[in-house]
DRENMARLUM-604852 format. One record per residue: residue number from 1; y, z, x of N, C-alpha, C in turn; residue in one letter. Coordinates in Angstrom, 1 decimal. Each point is the difference from the previous one (the first is absolute). Layout:
N
[atom NUM; [Y; Z; X]; [Y; Z; X]; [Y; Z; X]; A]
...
This chain:
151
[atom 1; [-10.0; -45.6; -61.3]; [-0.2; 1.3; 0.5]; [0.7; 1.0; -0.9]; M]
[atom 2; [-0.6; 1.1; -0.2]; [0.5; 1.1; -0.9]; [1.2; 0.7; 0.6]; K]
[atom 3; [0.8; 0.5; -0.8]; [1.2; 0.7; 0.4]; [-0.3; 1.2; 0.9]; A]
[atom 4; [-1.1; 0.7; -0.4]; [-0.5; 1.2; 0.8]; [-0.3; -0.4; 1.4]; R]
[atom 5; [-0.7; -1.1; 0.2]; [-0.4; -0.4; 1.3]; [1.2; -0.5; 0.8]; N]
[atom 6; [1.0; -0.6; -0.6]; [1.2; -0.4; 0.7]; [0.7; 1.3; 0.5]; K]
[atom 7; [0.1; 1.0; -0.9]; [0.6; 1.3; 0.4]; [-0.7; 0.6; 1.2]; F]
[atom 8; [-1.3; 0.1; -0.1]; [-0.8; 0.6; 1.1]; [0.2; -0.8; 1.3]; L]
[atom 9; [0.0; -1.3; -0.1]; [0.1; -0.8; 1.2]; [1.5; 0.2; 0.6]; L]
[atom 10; [0.9; 0.0; -0.8]; [1.4; 0.3; 0.4]; [0.1; 1.4; 0.7]; G]
[atom 11; [-0.6; 1.0; -0.6]; [0.0; 1.3; 0.6]; [-0.7; 0.1; 1.3]; G]
[atom 12; [-1.1; -0.7; 0.2]; [-0.7; -0.1; 1.2]; [0.9; -0.6; 1.1]; V]
[atom 13; [0.7; -1.1; -0.4]; [0.9; -0.7; 1.0]; [1.1; 0.9; 0.4]; L]
[atom 14; [0.6; 0.7; -1.0]; [1.2; 0.8; 0.4]; [-0.5; 1.2; 0.9]; V]
[atom 15; [-1.1; 0.6; -0.4]; [-0.5; 1.1; 0.9]; [-0.4; -0.5; 1.4]; L]
[atom 16; [-0.6; -1.1; 0.0]; [-0.4; -0.6; 1.3]; [1.2; -0.3; 0.9]; G]
[atom 17; [1.0; -0.6; -0.6]; [1.2; -0.3; 0.7]; [0.7; 1.3; 0.5]; T]
[atom 18; [0.1; 1.0; -0.9]; [0.7; 1.2; 0.4]; [-0.8; 0.7; 1.1]; A]
[atom 19; [-1.3; 0.0; -0.1]; [-0.9; 0.6; 1.1]; [0.2; -0.7; 1.3]; S]
[atom 20; [0.1; -1.3; 0.0]; [0.2; -0.7; 1.3]; [1.4; 0.3; 0.6]; Y]
[atom 21; [1.0; 0.0; -0.9]; [1.3; 0.3; 0.5]; [0.1; 1.4; 0.6]; L]
[atom 22; [-0.6; 1.0; -0.7]; [0.0; 1.4; 0.6]; [-0.7; 0.1; 1.3]; M]
[atom 23; [-1.2; -0.6; 0.1]; [-0.8; 0.0; 1.2]; [0.8; -0.7; 1.2]; A]
[atom 24; [0.6; -1.1; -0.3]; [0.7; -0.7; 1.1]; [1.3; 0.8; 0.4]; S]
[atom 25; [0.6; 0.6; -0.9]; [1.3; 0.7; 0.3]; [-0.3; 1.3; 0.8]; S]
[atom 26; [-1.2; 0.6; -0.3]; [-0.3; 1.2; 0.8]; [-0.3; -0.3; 1.4]; I]
[atom 27; [-0.6; -1.1; 0.3]; [-0.3; -0.4; 1.4]; [1.3; -0.4; 0.7]; N]
[atom 28; [1.0; -0.6; -0.7]; [1.2; -0.4; 0.6]; [1.0; 1.2; 0.3]; E]
[atom 29; [-0.1; 1.0; -0.9]; [1.0; 1.1; 0.1]; [-0.6; 1.2; 0.7]; T]
[atom 30; [-1.3; 0.1; 0.3]; [-0.5; 1.1; 0.7]; [0.6; 0.2; 1.3]; A]
[atom 31; [0.5; 1.2; 0.3]; [0.6; 0.2; 1.3]; [-0.9; 0.9; 0.9]; T]
[atom 32; [-0.3; -0.5; 1.1]; [-0.8; 0.7; 1.0]; [0.8; 0.3; 1.2]; Y]
[atom 33; [-0.2; 1.1; 0.6]; [0.7; 0.3; 1.3]; [-1.1; 0.3; 1.0]; Y]
[atom 34; [0.4; -0.4; 1.3]; [-0.8; 0.2; 1.1]; [0.2; 1.4; 0.6]; L]
[atom 35; [-0.9; 0.5; 0.8]; [0.2; 1.2; 0.8]; [0.5; -0.5; 1.3]; T]
[atom 36; [0.6; 0.9; 0.8]; [0.4; -0.4; 1.4]; [-1.2; -0.6; 0.8]; P]
[atom 37; [-1.2; 0.6; -0.2]; [-1.2; -0.5; 0.7]; [-0.3; -1.4; -0.4]; G]
[atom 38; [0.0; -0.3; -1.3]; [-0.3; -1.3; -0.5]; [1.1; -1.0; 0.5]; E]
[atom 39; [1.2; 0.4; 0.0]; [1.1; -0.9; 0.5]; [-0.2; -0.3; 1.5]; L]
[atom 40; [-0.4; 1.0; 0.8]; [-0.3; -0.3; 1.4]; [-1.1; -1.0; 0.2]; A]
[atom 41; [-1.1; 0.2; -0.9]; [-1.1; -0.9; 0.1]; [0.4; -1.5; -0.4]; A]
[atom 42; [0.8; -0.1; -1.0]; [0.4; -1.3; -0.4]; [0.9; -0.7; 1.0]; K]
[atom 43; [0.9; 0.8; 0.6]; [0.9; -0.6; 1.1]; [-0.8; -0.3; 1.2]; V]
[atom 44; [-1.1; 0.8; 0.3]; [-0.8; -0.4; 1.2]; [-0.8; -1.2; -0.3]; A]
[atom 45; [-0.5; -0.3; -1.2]; [-0.7; -1.2; -0.4]; [0.9; -1.2; 0.0]; D]
[atom 46; [1.3; 0.2; -0.5]; [0.9; -1.1; -0.1]; [1.4; 0.5; 0.3]; N]
[atom 47; [0.5; -0.2; 1.3]; [1.3; 0.5; 0.3]; [1.2; -0.5; -0.9]; P]
[atom 48; [-0.2; -1.2; -0.6]; [1.0; -0.5; -0.9]; [0.1; 0.8; -1.3]; R]
[atom 49; [-1.0; 0.9; -0.3]; [0.0; 0.8; -1.2]; [1.2; 0.9; -0.1]; F]
[atom 50; [0.5; 0.4; 1.2]; [1.2; 0.9; 0.0]; [1.2; -0.6; -0.6]; S]
[atom 51; [0.0; -1.3; -0.2]; [1.2; -0.7; -0.6]; [-0.1; 0.0; -1.5]; K]
[atom 52; [-1.1; 0.4; -0.5]; [-0.1; 0.1; -1.5]; [0.5; 1.4; -0.5]; N]
[atom 53; [0.6; -0.1; -1.2]; [0.3; 1.3; -0.6]; [-1.2; 0.7; -0.5]; G]
[atom 54; [0.0; 1.3; 0.1]; [-1.2; 0.8; -0.3]; [0.4; 1.4; -0.5]; V]
[atom 55; [-0.9; 0.6; -0.8]; [0.2; 1.4; -0.4]; [-1.0; 0.8; 0.8]; K]
[atom 56; [0.5; 1.1; 0.4]; [-0.8; 0.9; 0.8]; [0.1; 1.4; -0.6]; V]
[atom 57; [-1.2; 0.7; -0.2]; [0.0; 1.3; -0.5]; [-0.5; 0.9; 1.1]; G]
[atom 58; [0.8; 1.1; 0.3]; [-0.3; 0.9; 1.0]; [0.6; 1.4; -0.2]; A]
[atom 59; [0.0; 0.8; 1.0]; [0.6; 1.4; -0.1]; [1.1; 0.1; 1.1]; R]
[atom 60; [1.1; 0.6; -0.3]; [1.1; 0.2; 0.9]; [-0.5; 1.1; 1.0]; V]
[atom 61; [0.1; -0.3; 1.3]; [-0.3; 1.0; 1.0]; [1.1; 1.1; 0.1]; V]
[atom 62; [-0.4; 1.2; -0.1]; [1.0; 1.1; -0.1]; [0.8; 0.0; 1.3]; S]
[atom 63; [1.3; 0.3; -0.2]; [0.9; 0.1; 1.1]; [0.5; -1.3; 0.6]; G]
[atom 64; [-0.3; -1.2; -0.6]; [0.4; -1.2; 0.5]; [1.2; -0.7; -0.7]; T]
[atom 65; [0.5; 0.6; -1.1]; [1.0; -0.6; -0.8]; [1.4; 0.2; 0.8]; I]
[atom 66; [0.6; -1.1; 0.2]; [1.4; 0.0; 0.6]; [0.9; -0.8; -0.8]; Q]
[atom 67; [1.0; 0.7; -0.6]; [1.0; -0.7; -0.9]; [1.2; -0.4; 0.8]; R]
[atom 68; [0.5; -1.2; -0.3]; [1.2; -0.5; 0.6]; [1.2; 0.8; -0.6]; D]
[atom 69; [1.0; 0.3; 0.9]; [1.2; 0.8; -0.5]; [0.6; -0.6; -1.3]; P]
[atom 70; [0.0; -1.3; -0.2]; [0.5; -0.6; -1.2]; [-0.8; 0.3; -1.2]; G]
[atom 71; [-1.3; 0.4; 0.1]; [-0.8; 0.3; -1.1]; [-0.8; -1.1; -0.6]; G]
[atom 72; [0.3; -1.2; 0.4]; [-0.7; -1.2; -0.7]; [-1.2; -0.5; 0.8]; R]
[atom 73; [-0.2; 0.5; 1.3]; [-1.1; -0.5; 0.8]; [-0.8; 1.2; 0.5]; E]
[atom 74; [-1.3; -0.2; 0.1]; [-0.8; 1.0; 0.6]; [-1.2; -0.6; 0.7]; L]
[atom 75; [-0.6; 0.7; 0.9]; [-1.2; -0.4; 0.7]; [-0.9; 1.2; -0.1]; T]
[atom 76; [-1.3; -0.3; 0.0]; [-1.1; 1.0; -0.1]; [-1.3; -0.7; 0.4]; F]
[atom 77; [-1.0; 0.8; 0.2]; [-1.3; -0.5; 0.3]; [-1.0; 0.2; -1.1]; T]
[atom 78; [-0.8; -1.0; -0.3]; [-1.0; 0.1; -1.0]; [-1.4; -0.2; 0.6]; M]
[atom 79; [-0.9; 0.7; -0.6]; [-1.4; -0.1; 0.5]; [-1.0; 0.1; -1.1]; T]
[atom 80; [-1.2; -0.4; 0.2]; [-1.1; 0.2; -0.9]; [-1.1; 0.8; 0.7]; D]
[atom 81; [0.3; 0.5; 1.2]; [-1.0; 0.8; 0.7]; [-0.6; -0.8; 1.1]; G]
[atom 82; [0.0; -1.3; -0.1]; [-0.6; -0.9; 1.0]; [1.0; -0.8; 0.8]; T]
[atom 83; [1.0; -0.4; -0.7]; [1.1; -0.8; 0.7]; [1.3; 0.5; -0.5]; K]
[atom 84; [1.0; -0.1; 1.0]; [1.3; 0.5; -0.3]; [1.0; -1.1; 0.3]; T]
[atom 85; [1.0; -0.1; -0.9]; [1.1; -1.0; 0.1]; [1.4; 0.7; -0.2]; Y]
[atom 86; [0.9; -0.4; 0.9]; [1.4; 0.4; -0.3]; [0.6; -0.8; -1.1]; P]
[atom 87; [0.8; 0.5; -0.8]; [0.6; -0.7; -1.2]; [1.5; 0.1; 0.1]; V]
[atom 88; [0.7; -1.1; -0.3]; [1.4; 0.0; -0.1]; [0.3; -0.4; -1.4]; H]
[atom 89; [0.9; 0.8; -0.7]; [0.3; -0.3; -1.4]; [1.5; 0.1; -0.2]; Y]
[atom 90; [0.6; -0.9; -0.7]; [1.4; 0.0; -0.4]; [0.1; -0.1; -1.5]; R]
[atom 91; [0.6; 1.0; -0.6]; [0.1; 0.1; -1.4]; [0.1; 1.4; -0.5]; G]
[atom 92; [-0.1; 0.1; -1.3]; [0.0; 1.4; -0.7]; [-1.4; 0.6; 0.2]; V]
[atom 93; [0.0; 1.2; 0.4]; [-1.2; 0.8; 0.2]; [-0.4; 0.7; -1.2]; T]
[atom 94; [-1.3; -0.1; -0.4]; [-0.4; 0.8; -1.2]; [0.2; 1.5; 0.2]; P]
[atom 95; [0.2; 0.7; -1.1]; [0.2; 1.5; 0.0]; [-1.3; 0.7; 0.6]; D]
[atom 96; [-1.2; -0.6; -0.3]; [-1.2; 0.7; 0.4]; [-0.5; -0.4; 1.4]; T]
[atom 97; [0.9; -0.7; 0.7]; [-0.4; -0.4; 1.4]; [0.3; 1.2; 0.9]; F]
[atom 98; [-1.1; 0.5; 0.6]; [0.1; 1.1; 1.0]; [-1.2; -0.1; 1.0]; T]
[atom 99; [-0.1; 0.9; 0.9]; [-1.1; 0.0; 1.0]; [-1.3; 0.2; -0.7]; D]
[atom 100; [-1.0; -0.8; 0.4]; [-1.3; 0.2; -0.5]; [-0.3; -0.7; -1.4]; G]
[atom 101; [1.0; -0.6; -0.6]; [-0.2; -0.6; -1.3]; [-0.7; -1.4; 0.1]; V]
[atom 102; [-0.8; -0.3; -1.0]; [-0.6; -1.3; -0.1]; [1.0; -1.0; -0.4]; D]
[atom 103; [0.0; -1.2; 0.7]; [1.0; -1.0; -0.3]; [-0.7; -1.4; -0.1]; I]
[atom 104; [0.8; -0.9; -0.6]; [-0.4; -1.4; -0.1]; [1.3; -0.7; 0.5]; V]
[atom 105; [-0.1; -0.8; 1.1]; [1.1; -0.8; 0.5]; [-0.3; -1.4; -0.1]; V]
[atom 106; [1.0; -0.8; -0.3]; [-0.1; -1.5; -0.1]; [0.9; -0.6; 1.0]; E]
[atom 107; [-0.5; -0.9; 0.8]; [0.8; -0.7; 1.0]; [-0.8; -0.8; 0.9]; G]
[atom 108; [0.4; -0.1; 1.3]; [-0.6; -0.8; 1.0]; [-0.2; 0.8; 1.3]; R]
[atom 109; [-1.0; -0.3; 0.8]; [-0.2; 0.5; 1.3]; [0.7; -0.9; 1.0]; L]
[atom 110; [1.0; 0.6; 0.8]; [0.7; -0.9; 0.9]; [-0.8; -0.2; 1.3]; D]
[atom 111; [0.6; -0.7; 0.9]; [-0.7; -0.4; 1.3]; [-0.1; 1.3; 0.9]; S]
[atom 112; [0.8; 1.0; -0.2]; [-0.1; 1.2; 0.7]; [-0.9; 1.1; -0.5]; N]
[atom 113; [-0.7; -0.4; -1.1]; [-0.9; 1.0; -0.6]; [0.6; 1.0; -1.0]; G]
[atom 114; [1.3; -0.3; -0.3]; [0.7; 0.9; -1.0]; [-0.1; -0.6; -1.3]; V]
[atom 115; [-0.3; 0.8; -1.0]; [-0.1; -0.5; -1.4]; [1.4; 0.0; -0.6]; F]
[atom 116; [0.6; -1.2; -0.3]; [1.3; -0.1; -0.6]; [-0.2; 0.1; -1.5]; Q]
[atom 117; [0.3; 1.1; -0.6]; [-0.2; 0.2; -1.4]; [1.2; -0.4; -0.9]; A]
[atom 118; [-0.3; -0.7; -1.0]; [1.0; -0.4; -1.0]; [0.0; 0.9; -1.2]; T]
[atom 119; [-1.2; 0.6; -0.3]; [-0.2; 0.9; -1.2]; [-0.7; 1.2; 0.5]; T]
[atom 120; [0.4; 1.2; -0.5]; [-0.7; 1.2; 0.4]; [-0.2; 0.8; -1.3]; L]
[atom 121; [-1.3; 0.3; -0.2]; [-0.4; 0.8; -1.2]; [-0.7; 1.3; 0.5]; L]
[atom 122; [0.4; 1.1; -0.5]; [-0.7; 1.3; 0.4]; [-0.8; 0.5; -1.2]; A]
[atom 123; [-1.2; 0.3; 0.3]; [-0.9; 0.5; -1.0]; [-0.2; 1.6; 0.2]; K]
[atom 124; [0.2; 0.7; -1.1]; [-0.2; 1.4; 0.1]; [-0.3; 0.6; -1.4]; C]
[atom 125; [-1.1; -0.2; -0.5]; [-0.3; 0.5; -1.4]; [-0.1; 1.5; -0.1]; A]
[atom 126; [-0.4; 0.7; 1.1]; [-0.1; 1.4; 0.0]; [1.4; 0.7; -0.1]; S]
[atom 127; [1.1; -0.7; 0.3]; [1.3; 0.6; -0.1]; [0.3; 0.4; -1.4]; R]
[atom 128; [-0.6; -0.6; -1.0]; [0.4; 0.2; -1.4]; [-1.0; 1.0; -0.7]; Y]
[atom 129; [-0.9; 0.6; 0.8]; [-1.0; 0.9; -0.6]; [0.6; 1.4; 0.2]; E]
[atom 130; [-0.4; 0.9; -1.0]; [0.4; 1.4; 0.2]; [-0.7; 0.6; 1.1]; N]
[atom 131; [0.6; 0.9; 0.8]; [-0.6; 0.8; 1.0]; [-0.8; 1.1; -0.7]; A]
[atom 132; [-1.0; 0.6; 0.6]; [-0.7; 1.1; -0.6]; [0.9; 1.1; -0.3]; P]
[atom 133; [-0.1; 0.6; -1.2]; [0.9; 1.1; -0.4]; [1.3; -0.4; -0.5]; G]
[atom 134; [0.3; -1.2; -0.2]; [1.2; -0.5; -0.5]; [0.0; 0.0; -1.5]; Q]
[atom 135; [1.1; -0.1; -0.7]; [0.0; 0.0; -1.5]; [-0.8; -1.2; -0.5]; P]
[atom 136; [-0.7; 0.2; -1.0]; [-0.8; -1.0; -0.7]; [-1.4; 0.0; 0.4]; G]
[atom 137; [-0.4; 0.9; 1.0]; [-1.4; 0.2; 0.4]; [-0.4; 1.4; -0.5]; Q]
[atom 138; [-1.3; 0.1; -0.1]; [-0.6; 1.2; -0.4]; [-0.4; 0.9; 1.2]; N]
[atom 139; [0.8; 1.0; 0.4]; [-0.4; 0.7; 1.2]; [-1.1; 1.0; -0.2]; P]
[atom 140; [-0.4; 0.3; -1.2]; [-1.1; 1.0; -0.2]; [-1.4; -0.7; -0.1]; A]
[atom 141; [0.0; -1.3; 0.2]; [-1.3; -0.7; 0.1]; [-0.8; 0.1; -1.3]; G]
[atom 142; [0.5; -0.6; -1.1]; [-0.7; -0.1; -1.2]; [0.6; 0.8; -1.2]; G]
[atom 143; [0.8; 1.1; 0.4]; [0.6; 0.7; -1.1]; [1.3; -0.6; -0.4]; E]
[atom 144; [0.5; 0.3; -1.1]; [1.2; -0.5; -0.5]; [1.2; 0.7; 0.7]; H]
[atom 145; [1.0; -0.8; 0.6]; [1.1; 0.7; 0.7]; [0.8; 0.9; -0.9]; P]
[atom 146; [0.4; 1.1; 0.4]; [0.7; 1.0; -0.8]; [1.4; -0.5; -0.3]; A]
[atom 147; [0.6; -0.9; 0.8]; [1.3; -0.4; -0.2]; [0.2; -1.1; -1.1]; S]
[atom 148; [-1.2; -0.5; -0.5]; [0.0; -1.0; -1.0]; [-0.6; 0.6; -1.3]; I]
[atom 149; [0.8; 0.0; -1.1]; [-0.6; 0.5; -1.2]; [-1.2; -0.8; -0.5]; P]
[atom 150; [-0.9; 0.7; -0.6]; [-1.2; -0.6; -0.6]; [0.4; -0.6; -1.3]; K]
[atom 151; [-0.7; -1.2; -0.3]; [0.3; -0.7; -1.2]; [-0.7; 0.7; -1.2]; A]
């Protein structure tokens, strides 16, 4: 066998192995979260499902956040518009956690129907965008802002 053919065969084996490892790791590390409606359907199909740890993505119902005086525990209600669950969380609360924010909680649904969260993530991409008329935006709609010198 020629050296060129050995090199090509080795390259194909390396690329094939790398492709297989990437494809299998993507399937193993992909994180999916349920909505409260999907969680309710799974628990209705199999009541033992509530003993499994799960991630749930929802929105905080406005006016339901109650913080413990110690500051390390809080309760609130989450919803996806179809199903609502009360949530109990103990830990550090993210800075972006407020009423109406989208969240992802990780934990278990207890026998009382309360989601016992061990992880709380708040999503709020719009918080970091400039509001209309703020510095860095063009208020004149296409013209060069007067406060910035032209190059």
